[in-house]
N, C-alpha and C positions, 0 to 999 in steps of 0.2 A: 388739891381738888380743883379740876379745871371746869370751866363753863363751856358746855357743848350745845350748839344749836343744830338740830336735825331738821332738814327741809323735807316735808312729806312724811306720811304715815303708812307707806307701803310695807310689805312684809320684810324686805331687806332692811329698811330703816328701823322698823320695830325690833328686829333681831339685834341690830347694832346698838340701839338705845338701851335695851335691857342689859346687854353685856357691859356697856360703858357705865351704866348706873351701878351695877354690882362692883365694878372696879373703883367706885368711890367718887365718880364725877357727877356734876350737877347737869342733868340733861333736860332740855326742853325741845319738844317736837312741835313744829309749826306746819299745820296741814290746811291747805286752801279750801278743801271741802269740809263737810260737817261730820265725817266719820273716818275710821281707820281702815286699813287693809288694802289700799290701792285698788287693783283689779279684782281682789277677792271680796266680792259683794254678795248680797242676797236679795232676791225679789220675793215678796210675799203677797198673796191675795187669796181670799176665800178659803183659808185653811191650807193652801198649797204653799210650799216653800222651795225655792230653786237657788242653786249656786249660779251666779252670772259670770264667774271667772272659772278657774280650774275646778273640775268636778272630782278629780282623783289625785292621789298623792303617791309619789315615788320617793325612795330614800328617806323614810321617816326618821332614820337615825340622826339626820341633821337637826331636826326639831327636838328629838329626845335629848340630844347633846345640849341644846340651848337651855332646856328646862333643868337639866342636871347642873349646868354651870351657873344658873341664875337663881337657884332656890332649892328648898328641900322637897317640894312637891314634884314628882315626875310628870311627864307629859300625860301619861295615861290617867292620872288623877284629875286632870283638867280638861281633857278631851278624849273621847273614845275612838280609837282607831280599829278598823275591821279589815282584814285581808280579803280582797275580792277574789272569788274563784267561781268560774274561770277568769283568768286575767282579761280575756277578751274573746268574743265570738266574731269571726270574720265571715262576711258574705262576699264572695268573689264575683268577678264580672260574669263568669259562666254559670253562676248559680250555686257553685260548690260552697259548702259551709264547713268551717272548722272552729271548734271551741278549744282554746289553748289553756291548759292548767296553769295556775299561778306558781311561778318560781320552781318549776320542775322540768329539768332538761329531758329526762326520760319520758315524762308524761307528754311533753310537747312533741317530741320525736314520734311517739306512738300515735298521738292525735293527728299529726300531719300525714303520717303514712296511711292511716285509715281513711282520711278525708281526700288526700291528693294522690295516693298511690305509693306503692313500695319505693323506697329510696328518697322520697321528698323529705321525710323527717330527718334522715341521715345527713342530707345536704345542709339542712337548716342547723342541725346540731353541730356539724363541722364548722359552719359559719360562726356559731356562737363561741366556739373555742378560739377562733381567730379574733373575734370581737373582744373576747376577754383579754387577749394579749394587747390589743390596742388600748383597752381600759387600763391595764396595769402600767402601760408606758406613759399614759397621759394623766392619770388620776391626780397625782400630787401637783404637777405644774398647772393644771387647768382648773382644779377644784379646791385644793387645800393650801396653796401657797399664793402670796401676792404675785402678780404677773412679773415674770423675769424681766430685768432691764434688757437682756438680750433675747427678747421675745421672738425675734426672727428665727431662732432655732426651732421654735414650735411651728412657725409659719411655713418653713421650707421642708420639714421632715414629715413624711406620711407614716404614721405609726401603725396603720393597719397592714398586716402581713398578707398581701394579696397572693393568690395562687397563680403561678405562671400559666398563661393561656396562649395557645398558638392561634394566630389570626393572620391570614394572608401571608403565610410563610414566615411570619415574624412571631417571636415570643414576647407577649405583652403582659402587663399586670394592671389590674383594675385600679383606676385612680379616682373614680367617682362612685357614688352609691348605686347609680343606674348600671354602671359596668359590673359592679359586684353582683347585682341581681341577674344580669344577662349572662355573664361568663362563669360565675361560680354556683349560683342557685339553679339556673337553667330551667326555670318554670315560671311563666308569667304570674301565676298566683303567689309563688314565693317572693317574686320580685315586688309584687304589689304589697305583700306583707312587710317587706323590708322598707320600701319607699314610703309607706304610710307613716312610719316613725319620723321621717324628715318632714313630710308634708304637714304633719300635726303642728310643727313649729314654723310653718311657712317657708320651708326650704325647698328649692328646686332640686330633686334628686339627680338631674342630668348634670349639674355642676357642683353639687354638694360633695365634699371630699369623702373618700372611703372611710376616713376616721369617724364619720357619723355612725359607724357600726356600733359605737358605744351606746347609742340611744336605745336600740332594742336590747342590748346587753343589760343596761341598767334595769329595764323592766323585768327581764328574765331573772337576773341575779337577786334583786332586792324586792321584787313583787310590786303589785299595785294595791293601794290601800284606799278605802273610803273613810270618811270621818262621820260618825253618827251625828245627825243633825245638819250635815253638809260641811264643806271645807271652810265655810265662813266661821264655823265653831273653832277651827284652828286659829284663825285670825283673832277671834274673841279671846281665846286662851292666852295668846301672845300679848295682846293689848293689856289684859288684866295682870299678866306677869310684870309688864312695864309699870303699871300703876302701883303694884305691890312693892316695886323697887324704887318708888318715888320719882319716876319719870313724869315730868309735867307735859300736858298737852294743851295746845292752843288751836282750836278748830276755827275755820273761817278766816284764817290768817294767811294771805298770799305773800310769799317772799318775792320781792321785785329786784333785789340786788344783793350781792355778797359784798360786804364792806371790807376794804383792804386798808391796812395801816402798816407802815414800815416794811412793806414787801411781803406781808402774810395776811391770811384771812383773819379778820378781827370782829366779825359779827354779820348780821343780816339787816337789811332794810325791808320793812313791811309795806303793804299797799297803802296804809294810812300815813306813810311818811315817817313813822317812828323807826328808830334804830335800836337794835338789841345787840349789846356787846357780847362777844364770845371768844374763848381761846382757841376753839376748833369749830369748824363747820362741816357737817356731813350733808351732802346734797345728792339728789338723784343723778344717775349717769347720763341722762338725756333730757333736754328741755329745761335744764336748771338755769334760772335767771342769773346772769352774771358769771357763770362758770367760765374762767379764762381759757383761751386756746391752749392746747397742749404743745409741748416742745416739738421741734422738728425731729422726725424719725420715730415718734411715738405712734402706737396703733390707734386707729380711729374707730368709731362705733360702727356696728353693722348698719347697712344702709338698705332702704327700699323693701323692708320686710312687710308682708301682708298683715291683715287684721283678721277678725272673726265675725261671723254672723251666728247668733245663737237664737234658736226658736224654743221658747218655753211653752209646754203643752200641758194643760189640765185635762185629764181624760176621765170619762166615766168608765167604770169597770175596774176591778182590782188587778194587781200584777199577778200573773200566773206563777205558781210554785215552780222553782227551777229556772226562772228567767235569768239570763246573763245580765250583770250590771252594765256592761259595756259591749256594744256591738259596733263594729266598723263595717260599713257598707261601701265597698270599693267601686269606683267609677267604672262604667263600661266604655268610656272614651278617655283613656289616659292622655293621649296627645292633646286632645281638645281641652282637657282640664288644665294641663301644664301651660298650654299656650294662653289660655284665658287668664291664668294667674301671673305668669312670668313673661308674657310676650311684650312687644314694644308698645302695644296699646291694650293693656290688661283690662279685662271686664269679667264680671262674675261668670263662672262656668255654668253651662246649661244643665249638666248632670254631674255634680261634684261628688267627691268622696264625703260621706256623712258619718259622723260619730253619734251614736244613739246611746244615751245614758238612761237606764231604768233602775234607779236605786231601790232596793227593798227596805226602805227605812220608814217606819211608821211616823216618825217625827216630821216627815215632809208632806204628808197628805192629811186631809181632814178625817178620813176613816178608811177602812179596808176596802170599801167599794169604789175607791178612786185611785188614780195613779198619776204621778208627776214624772214627765218625760222631758228630757232636754236633747235637742238636736243642735249640733254645731258643725260649721263648715268654714274653711279658710276662704277669705275673699280679699280682693285688693284693698290696700289701705285707702281710707277716704271714700270707699264705695258707699253708695246709697241704695241698698238692695231693694228691688221692686217686687211687686206681686209675683211676677214670673219666676224669679229666683226662689222665693219662698215656696211656691207651689212645686217647683222642681225638687227642692229639698224634701218636702213631704212625700213626693212620689218615690224618691230614692229610699227614704226611710221606710216606706211601706213594703219594700223588699224584705225588711227584717221584722216588720210589725204589721202584718196584713190587717186591713180594715181600720187603719189608724184614723183616717178622716172621719169615719162614722162615730168615733169615740170622743172627738174633741169637744170639750165644753167651751174653752176659750184658749187663745194663744197670745203670747207677748213676745215681741222682738227686741233683741239687744244688738245694736249695730256698731260699726266702727266709730260713729259719732258718740255713742254712749261710752265706749272704751276711752276715747280721747277726753271726754268730759271727766271721767273718773281718774285717769292717770296723767293727764296733761300732755300726752305724747301726740304729736301731730298725726292726723289720719287714723289714730287708734292702732298704730303698728304694735305688734307683740314681739318682744325680743326672743331670740333663740339662745340656747346654751352655747358657750364658747366651744369651738372645735379647732383641732390642730390642722395643719397643712393649709392648702388653698391660698398661700401667700399671706396669711394672716387676715383674710377677708372676714372670717367668722370668729375672730377674737374680739374682745371688748377692751375699752380703755382701762388702764390700771386704776386701782382704788385710790392711790395717791396721785396728786396732780402737780402741775408746774407751779402752783401757788402754795407755798408752805401753809400748813394748817387747814387746808381744804381737802376733803376726801369725798369720793363718790361711791354710792352704794346702790344695790338693786339690780334689776334685770338688764339695764343698759350699761352697767359697769361690770368689770371682771367679777365672777366667772360667767355672767350672762343670765338668760331667762329661765324660768321654771321655778317652782316653789322650793325645791332643795337648793338650787343655785342661789336663790335670794337669801336663804338662811346662811349659806356659806359666805356670801358677800358680806353680810352683817358681821360674821365672825372675823373675817379678814380685816375689815375696817376697825373693829374694836381692838384687834391685835396691833395694828399699825399705830393707833392713837396711844395705846397703853405702853407698848414696848418700843415704839419708834421705828425708824426705817430698817433696823436690823431684824425685825420680826420676819420669821420664815415660815409661819403657818403652824398648824397643829402637828403634834408628833405622834 
């Protein structure tokens, strides 16, 4: 039985801790804040409750697997998952609207044909077929296996099977997500639909590789899910599973240094100067105190990713029957938005793409005569959003929710500074999932490090950001600790 020190209580760390405890190890989690979950937090006031991190879940099978592998109670006995339908309602720049059914290719094709005109759904459906091929080619190496030592194979090879396109007397193939939209989808609304999946992770579609086609494919193939009571309930269930498996937690304990002895990790030093000995240390993939540099030729972390601004709204008046849980209101100024986010001097966009969450969950409101609404938008890391941006977000949201301002009882802002405080990541940057191609720019560092006995977990380690990826990261770290460097992932 090994002593294992886990730094931080984010979702990936919790997943690793539960699995390691079941394997017979003595696991202690040291969290510098006073609660668990990392960015998966909750804000409550006057009977209203809001998720301040992710509001929806994809690939719930990752967390179901965690509960199966760590105890007799399945996930559904500990948290209630509800499939969201429609998956999303889209309000495009020209005012066109489309509500896309959840996990139904035929339904999505029909909905897009009806909303955007004959042929639009077919082009999107054909794109999903190609996206599935990219998914099949990358699923194991990017999600289910430790990062290959020869990771450059993933960096150099574009797995998305682009359609040949004649341009200026030359035959070319799309290499970026924006080119897929322009050359293969051939409709600015379909292109906006595609690009919104990259933008949601703070990725610039103009330079994001075509392999990012796996992002809309994941949503289409595995559906979108809500958690009754909010996604924070998933974090609560995982935390309680850790407690049931005798994982120890020390809150308010900041790790300042990873202790080395005889050329390997041997424990952690806390802010009060005390040293805790350990046989293995599991640390976050970014911002971890004392994590040594990686060896030459190893992939580095994603750099310069944006953050999020979230506006929590307590509204008078109930949620109308049939309201979509999620509405994405696309910007009317694509170039302005991308320049504001990814230009040389980024600043908050004047009229950004806004995601509106309107969950029909009685647990989140004081009564049926009120509604809890969350607006979220991508902003530059470290930004301090002012009144102008908040008002712009509300104006955009009113395209999906007319009369919004007249219903507001109060509002609460969650800024990049709040995310930085909860996660410890400078500027409140939010990690994106690992993606192939692009020279490895969108890969994350391997879970094993140059220092024996030290492993990294969570959104800034392989396989990257997002709730399902965090769970996969925890599974990979547990496998590497238990089985050693020969571990090759789940079968």
